C-alpha positions in Angstrom: -21.7 -36.6 38.6 -22.8 -36.5 42.3 -21.5 -38.5 45.2 -23.1 -39.0 48.6 -20.4 -38.2 51.2 -21.4 -38.5 54.9 -25.0 -37.3 54.1 -23.9 -34.5 52.0 -24.6 -34.3 48.1 -21.2 -33.3 46.5 -21.4 -32.2 42.9 -18.4 -31.8 40.7 -19.2 -29.9 37.3 -17.2 -30.4 34.2 -17.3 -30.5 30.5 -15.7 -33.0 28.3 -15.6 -32.2 24.5 -16.1 -35.4 22.3 -14.9 -35.8 18.7 -17.6 -35.3 16.2 -16.4 -38.4 14.4 -17.2 -40.8 17.2 -20.1 -43.3 16.3 -23.3 -43.3 18.4 -24.0 -45.5 21.1 -26.1 -48.8 19.7 -26.8 -52.2 20.9 -27.9 -54.8 18.4 -27.5 -58.4 17.6 -24.2 -58.2 15.7 -22.6 -55.9 18.2 -22.7 -52.8 20.2 -21.0 -49.6 20.7 -21.0 -48.2 24.4 -19.4 -45.3 26.4 -18.8 -45.2 29.9 -17.5 -42.3 32.0 -15.4 -43.1 35.1 -14.2 -40.6 37.6 -11.7 -41.1 40.3 -11.2 -38.5 43.0 -8.0 -38.6 45.0 -8.3 -36.9 48.4 -5.3 -35.8 50.4 -5.2 -36.6 54.1 -4.3 -39.8 56.2 -7.8 -40.8 56.9 -9.7 -39.8 53.7 -10.2 -42.5 51.3 -10.3 -42.0 47.4 -13.6 -41.9 45.6 -14.4 -43.5 42.2 -17.5 -43.8 40.1 -18.6 -45.1 36.7 -21.8 -44.6 34.7 -23.1 -45.3 31.3 -23.3 -42.6 28.7 -25.6 -42.7 25.9 -24.2 -40.8 22.8 -26.8 -39.5 20.5 -26.1 -37.1 17.4 -28.7 -34.4 17.1 -28.7 -32.4 13.8 -28.4 -28.7 13.9 -31.8 -26.8 13.9 -30.7 -24.6 11.4 -30.1 -27.5 8.8 -33.6 -27.7 7.0 -32.3 -29.8 4.2 -32.5 -33.1 6.1 -36.3 -32.6 6.7 -36.8 -32.2 3.1 -38.4 -35.1 1.0 -36.4 -37.3 -1.3 -37.7 -38.0 -4.9 -36.0 -40.3 -7.3 -37.1 -40.9 -10.8 -35.3 -43.4 -13.2 -36.1 -44.4 -16.7 -34.5 -47.7 -17.6 -36.2 -48.8 -21.1 -38.9 -46.9 -22.7 -41.8 -47.1 -21.3 -40.4 -48.5 -18.0 -40.0 -45.5 -15.4 -40.0 -45.8 -11.5 -40.5 -43.1 -9.1 -39.8 -43.3 -5.4 -40.1 -40.7 -2.6 -39.6 -40.6 1.0 -40.9 -38.0 3.4 -37.6 -36.9 4.7 -33.9 -37.7 4.6 -33.3 -38.2 8.2 -35.1 -41.1 10.3 -34.3 -42.4 13.7 -33.5 -46.0 14.3 -36.6 -48.2 14.9 -38.9 -45.8 13.2 -41.1 -47.0 10.3 -40.6 -44.8 7.1 -43.1 -45.4 4.4 -41.7 -44.9 0.9 -43.9 -44.3 -2.0 -43.0 -46.2 -5.3 -45.0 -46.2 -8.5 
């Protein structure tokens, strides 16, 4: 976060750990999940005003690069009654919202 104070750009660096169980940011017709970061700076002195700011935070979950299992294809075969057998496959287990995934079925 940075603020403009009397022509000087002031930056306050910080880290804020987030719980891994938090859902990702999303905005859709049935509802939304949004996160905001609000900062308040209380400055000492008679003629110094306090500062505050707020910004939206986009929370996106990224898989670990070492996890290659999520990039492997999925294949499902099911036999109901002889001779009815279905086979479906998807190129990967993970996809992002809005991306078209083609599933092969025969």
